[in-house]
C-alpha positions as CSV (number, residue, x, y, z in Angstrom):
1,M,74.1,-19.0,49.0
2,Q,73.9,-21.6,45.5
3,K,70.3,-20.2,45.4
4,K,71.1,-16.5,45.2
5,I,73.6,-17.1,42.7
6,L,71.0,-18.6,40.5
7,I,68.6,-16.5,40.9
8,L,71.1,-13.4,39.9
9,D,72.5,-15.7,37.2
10,N,68.7,-15.8,35.8
11,Q,68.4,-11.7,35.9
12,I,71.6,-11.5,34.4
13,R,70.6,-13.5,31.3
14,K,67.0,-11.6,30.9
15,I,69.0,-8.4,30.7
16,I,71.5,-10.3,28.0
17,G,68.3,-11.6,26.1
18,N,66.6,-8.5,26.3
19,P,69.1,-5.3,27.1
20,S,66.7,-2.8,26.9
21,I,64.3,-5.0,29.8
22,G,65.7,-2.1,32.0
23,D,64.7,1.9,32.8
24,E,67.0,3.9,31.2
25,K,68.1,7.0,33.5
26,K,68.5,10.2,33.1
27,G,70.3,13.3,33.4
28,D,73.9,12.4,35.1
29,L,73.4,8.8,34.9
30,K,71.8,8.8,31.4
31,S,73.1,5.5,29.2
32,V,72.9,3.8,32.2
33,F,70.0,1.8,32.9
34,I,68.3,-0.2,35.9
35,Y,66.9,-3.5,36.5
36,K,64.9,-4.3,38.9
37,F,64.2,-7.5,40.6
38,K,62.5,-9.1,44.2
39,P,64.6,-12.5,44.8
40,G,62.3,-12.9,48.5
41,S,61.1,-9.8,50.4
42,K,63.9,-7.0,49.3
43,L,63.9,-5.3,46.5
44,Y,67.2,-5.3,44.2
45,L,68.8,-3.5,41.4
46,L,71.1,-4.1,38.9
47,A,72.9,-1.1,36.8
48,Y,74.1,-1.6,33.4
49,T,75.1,0.1,30.2
50,F,75.5,-2.1,26.7
51,S,76.4,-1.9,23.0
52,D,76.4,-4.1,20.0
53,E,79.7,-5.7,21.5
54,A,79.2,-5.7,25.3
55,L,77.1,-5.7,28.4
56,E,78.7,-4.2,31.2
57,L,77.4,-4.6,34.7
58,I,78.0,-1.5,37.0
59,M,76.5,-2.0,39.9
60,L,74.2,-4.3,42.3
61,G,72.3,-3.4,45.5
62,P,68.9,-2.8,47.6
63,H,67.0,-0.5,47.0
64,E,67.9,1.5,49.7
65,N,70.7,4.1,49.2
66,Y,71.0,3.4,45.6
67,Y,70.9,5.6,43.5
68,R,73.0,8.0,45.8
69,D,76.0,5.2,45.9
70,L,75.1,4.9,41.9
71,K,75.9,8.2,41.8
72,S,79.2,8.5,44.0
73,Y,80.5,5.4,41.7
74,A,80.1,6.8,38.1
75,K,82.0,10.4,38.7
């Protein structure tokens, strides 16, 4: 468990260092960025928004059904 927390912490630090590292979405997810990383064999996505003052983490999860769930959350 500790290793997974460190991996996530490192990925968040990468985003903090360069918030535009993720891919900006379009349409109903406009201004949401998606950062993808693979801590093992499974691909994970981290959705976030940012401004000059703040970084807001929205959702973390595996790729399967991710965008469907993110759109539900965003409504």
